[in-house]
C-alpha positions as CSV (number, residue, x, y, z in Angstrom):
1,M,254.3,374.4,116.7
2,R,256.7,371.6,117.7
3,L,257.3,370.5,121.3
4,T,259.9,368.2,122.7
5,V,258.4,366.0,125.4
6,R,260.6,364.2,127.8
7,T,259.1,361.0,129.2
8,E,260.3,357.9,131.0
9,D,260.5,356.3,127.6
10,G,262.7,359.0,126.2
11,E,262.1,362.2,124.1
12,R,259.5,362.5,121.4
13,Q,258.3,365.3,119.1
14,V,254.7,366.6,119.2
15,E,253.5,368.9,116.4
16,G,250.3,370.8,116.2
17,S,248.7,374.0,115.0
18,H,247.8,375.4,118.5
19,L,249.0,375.1,122.1
20,L,246.4,375.1,124.9
21,S,247.8,375.9,128.4
22,A,245.5,374.7,131.2
23,V,247.3,375.1,134.5
24,G,244.2,374.8,136.8
25,R,242.7,377.1,139.4
26,I,244.5,379.2,142.0
27,P,242.6,379.7,145.3
28,N,242.0,383.3,146.5
29,T,241.8,382.3,150.2
30,E,244.5,384.8,151.3
31,A,242.0,387.6,151.0
32,L,239.6,385.8,153.3
33,T,242.2,385.5,156.2
34,P,240.8,382.0,157.1
35,E,243.3,381.6,159.9
36,A,241.4,384.3,161.8
37,A,238.5,381.9,162.1
38,G,240.7,378.9,162.7
39,I,240.0,377.4,159.2
40,R,242.8,375.2,158.0
41,L,244.0,375.2,154.4
42,N,245.8,372.4,152.5
43,D,249.2,372.7,150.9
44,H,247.7,374.2,147.8
45,G,245.8,376.9,149.6
46,F,242.3,375.3,149.4
47,I,240.0,375.1,152.4
48,E,240.1,371.7,154.0
49,V,236.8,369.9,154.6
50,D,235.8,366.5,155.8
51,E,233.4,364.2,154.0
52,Y,230.5,366.2,155.5
53,L,231.9,369.4,154.1
54,Q,232.8,370.6,157.6
55,T,236.0,372.7,158.0
56,S,238.6,372.4,160.8
57,V,236.6,374.7,163.0
58,P,235.1,372.6,165.9
59,A,231.4,372.3,166.9
60,S,230.2,372.2,163.2
61,T,230.1,376.0,162.9
62,R,231.9,376.4,159.6
63,W,231.3,374.7,156.3
64,A,232.6,375.1,152.8
65,T,231.0,374.4,149.5
66,S,231.7,374.9,145.8
67,P,232.5,377.3,144.4
68,A,234.2,378.3,147.7
69,P,238.0,378.2,147.4
70,R,238.4,374.4,147.5
71,P,239.2,372.0,144.7
72,S,235.8,371.0,143.5
73,P,234.4,373.8,141.2
74,T,232.0,371.5,139.4
75,L,230.1,370.3,142.5
76,P,228.0,373.2,143.7
77,Y,224.6,371.5,143.5
78,D,225.7,368.2,145.1
79,D,227.5,370.2,147.9
80,Y,224.2,372.0,148.5
81,R,222.4,368.7,148.7
82,I,224.8,367.4,151.3
83,L,224.6,370.6,153.4
84,H,220.8,370.8,153.2
85,A,220.5,367.2,154.4
86,N,223.0,367.8,157.3
87,L,221.9,371.2,158.4
88,I,218.2,371.2,157.8
89,K,217.2,367.5,158.0
90,H,219.9,366.6,160.5
91,E,221.1,363.7,158.4
92,K,224.6,362.4,157.8
93,A,225.0,362.8,154.1
94,S,228.6,362.8,152.9
95,T,230.8,363.0,149.8
96,R,232.1,359.5,150.3
97,D,232.2,357.3,147.2
98,R,230.4,359.9,145.0
99,L,231.2,359.6,141.3
100,V,232.4,362.9,140.0
101,P,232.4,363.5,136.3
102,Y,233.8,366.3,134.2
103,T,233.5,367.7,130.7
104,V,235.9,370.0,129.0
105,F,233.9,372.0,126.3
106,I,236.6,372.0,123.7
107,D,236.0,370.9,120.1
108,P,235.5,368.0,120.2
109,Q,234.3,367.6,123.8
110,L,236.3,365.7,126.4
111,G,234.3,363.9,129.0
112,R,235.5,361.6,131.8
113,A,234.0,359.7,134.7
114,G,235.7,357.4,137.2
115,M,239.3,356.8,137.9
116,T,242.2,357.7,135.6
117,E,244.8,355.2,134.7
118,R,247.3,356.9,137.0
119,E,244.8,356.8,139.9
120,A,244.0,353.1,139.4
121,R,247.7,352.2,139.3
122,A,248.3,354.3,142.4
123,Q,245.8,352.1,144.2
124,G,247.6,349.0,143.0
125,R,244.7,348.0,140.7
126,A,245.6,345.7,137.8
127,I,243.6,347.3,134.9
128,R,242.9,346.5,131.3
129,W,241.9,349.1,128.7
130,R,240.2,349.2,125.4
131,S,239.9,352.0,122.9
132,L,237.5,352.6,120.1
133,P,238.2,355.3,117.5
134,M,235.3,357.6,116.6
135,N,235.7,356.6,112.9
136,A,234.3,353.2,114.0
137,V,231.0,354.8,115.2
138,I,228.3,354.9,112.5
139,R,226.8,358.2,113.7
140,A,230.2,359.9,113.7
141,I,230.8,358.7,110.1
142,E,227.3,360.0,109.0
143,T,227.9,363.4,110.5
144,G,231.5,363.7,109.4
145,E,232.7,364.1,113.1
146,T,235.2,361.2,113.3
147,R,237.8,362.9,115.4
148,G,238.6,361.3,118.8
149,F,237.9,358.1,120.5
150,H,236.1,356.2,123.3
151,E,238.4,354.7,125.9
152,G,237.5,352.5,128.9
153,R,239.4,350.8,131.6
154,R,238.5,348.1,134.1
155,R,240.0,346.0,136.8
156,R,241.0,342.5,135.9
157,G,238.6,339.8,137.2
158,Q,235.7,342.3,137.6
159,R,233.0,343.5,135.3
160,A,232.4,347.0,136.5
161,D,234.3,349.6,134.5
162,P,236.1,352.0,137.0
163,G,236.6,354.7,134.4
164,L,236.0,356.0,130.9
165,R,236.9,359.0,128.8
166,V,235.4,360.2,125.6
167,L,237.1,362.6,123.2
168,G,234.7,363.2,120.4
169,S,231.4,364.7,119.3
170,E,229.1,365.1,122.3
171,G,231.8,363.5,124.5
172,G,230.2,364.8,127.7
173,E,226.8,363.3,126.8
174,I,228.3,359.9,126.1
175,M,230.4,360.1,129.3
176,T,227.2,360.7,131.2
177,M,225.7,357.5,129.9
178,I,228.7,355.6,131.3
179,Q,228.3,357.5,134.6
180,V,224.7,356.3,134.9
181,A,225.8,352.7,134.0
182,M,228.5,352.9,136.7
183,L,226.0,354.2,139.3
184,G,223.7,351.3,138.3
185,K,226.7,348.8,138.5
186,L,225.9,347.5,135.0
187,T,228.3,344.9,133.6
188,D,230.3,344.9,130.4
189,T,227.9,342.4,129.0
190,A,224.9,344.5,129.8
191,M,226.4,347.5,128.0
192,A,227.6,345.4,125.0
193,Q,224.1,344.0,124.6
194,A,222.0,347.1,125.3
195,I,219.8,348.2,122.5
196,F,220.4,351.8,121.7
197,T,218.5,353.8,119.0
198,H,220.1,353.6,115.6
199,P,221.9,355.7,114.5
200,L,223.1,357.4,117.7
201,L,226.6,358.0,119.0
202,A,225.6,355.8,122.0
203,E,225.8,352.8,119.7
204,G,229.6,353.1,120.0
205,L,229.3,351.9,123.6
206,N,228.0,348.5,122.3
207,T,231.2,348.1,120.3
208,L,233.4,349.4,123.1
209,F,232.2,347.1,125.7
210,A,232.1,344.1,123.4
211,M,235.8,344.5,122.5
212,S,238.3,342.1,123.9
213,D,240.9,343.6,126.3
214,A,244.2,344.8,124.9
């Protein structure tokens, strides 16, 4: 298959053996008649909630969680945790600043945590990026699974990496290691000097975080 892609830099040809169309999820909220309960939807038809997962209905009488028709299908357990804390324990747990990862279980896997480049630039963040091909990871070479890459981005002048994506063997597992590092606010130096068992795919993170910025 051959596609013509029109970008800001002009047209280019993309060739491949298959075409995957991933257009996202469509909410089925029309069948629920949410307006009858005073529940407000956003422009895409998803139920609007605040950081406490409360809908637009006053007096805290209506809540929405995943996989309810709102745009967070991968968060059911964490939504439950927030509602349990607020409704049962009478706490003030919220979704604010939570680090949401995702993995697409294609072959090879695609995993991502943190901001995308577009999100970072939309916030006016000056970012740097680095990319490590999987054929530079010893374990990938040993197993013959050298397709893909590790790619990380960070803000200039700071050590914490705001986002990373991995396309490669066990990409979701490697991404989760980065997520834990981000939660623990580890620095680039700590990740570059960490001792991971040899030979594991995790060793690629040593190289990735030791790389100079492009």
